[in-house]
N, C-alpha and C positions, 0 to 999 in steps of 0.2 A: 539506585537500582541498576542491576546488571542489564546489559543489552547484548544482543547477538546480531552479527552481520546479516543484512537482508538486501539482496539484489533481485532484480527481475525485469520483466518487460510487459508492456501493454500492447495487445493486438486486437484488430478488428478484421474479420474475414481473412485471417492469416497474414495480415500486413501490419507493420509497426505503427503505433499511434504516437506521434511526437508532440511535444509541448503541452503535456497534461500533467497535473499534479496528483500524486498518489498519497493517500493518508491511511495509516493504520491506527485505529483507536482501540486501546485495550478495553476488554469487556470484563467487568467484575464477575468472578465466579461465585456460584451459590455457596453460602456458608463462609465466605471470606470476609474478614473485617477490614482488610486492607483496601486502600484506594487502588483502582486498577492501574494507574501510572500515566505517564506522559505520552501524548500522541507522537507518532513518527511520521515523517513525510519526505517526499523527494519528487523532483521533476523528471520527466522523460526527455531523452535526447532525440536526435533525428532518427535513431534506430529503435525508438520505443523503449530503451533501457533506462532503468532508474536504480539509484542506491539510496536507501533510507537513512535518515538522520533523526536522532532524538535529542541528545545533549550536545554532540559535536558533529561536525560534518562527516557523513559517511559511517557513523558508529553503529547504526542498525536500529533495532526495535527491542522493546522489552519482551522476553519470552512469555507466551500465553496465547489466548484466543483474542483476535482483533476483528472488529468490523472494518471493512475496507470501503473507501470512497475514491472515485476518480473524478476530477473536475478540470475544466479548461483554465488556463492561466490568463488568456486574453479574453476579456468580456465580450468581444465581438465574434469570437470563435464559437463553434458548436461541436460537442462530442459526436463522433459518428455512431456510437452505440452506448450501452450502459451495462453495468454489472447487475446480476440478479438482486432483487430486494433482500436486504439483510445478509449480504454476502460476507462470509468470514474466512479467515485463514488462521492457521496455527503456526506461531513462531516458536521454533525449538531453540534450546540454548547452545546452538552450533550454527555454522554458516547456513543460510537459507536462500533458496531461489524460488521466486513466485512468478508464475505466468498468469496474467490477468487477461481473459478473453472477453471483450465487450460483445454484447448481444444486440441485435437489431437488424433493420433492413439494409 
């Protein structure tokens, strides 16, 4: 399956969120008999930036609609906020930039 480059960052209250893992899970579209495809993922750096990988390092994600999750990599750490329930993004068949704003107190 084709992939498109996806880069982005995770923020909470305008500040970068480091050391979290972002996953994009393809959603099967209505009327499609195809499987939705492989999950893409990537970790944020100290500036909250990430580059997603599906088959090879940094190759991106499969174009289409994806459910997004953000999780901590260190089990003793805690996310400062969360994404809205059932948060989705659209990956286009071209370079993509995604800004994920975590919500919370």
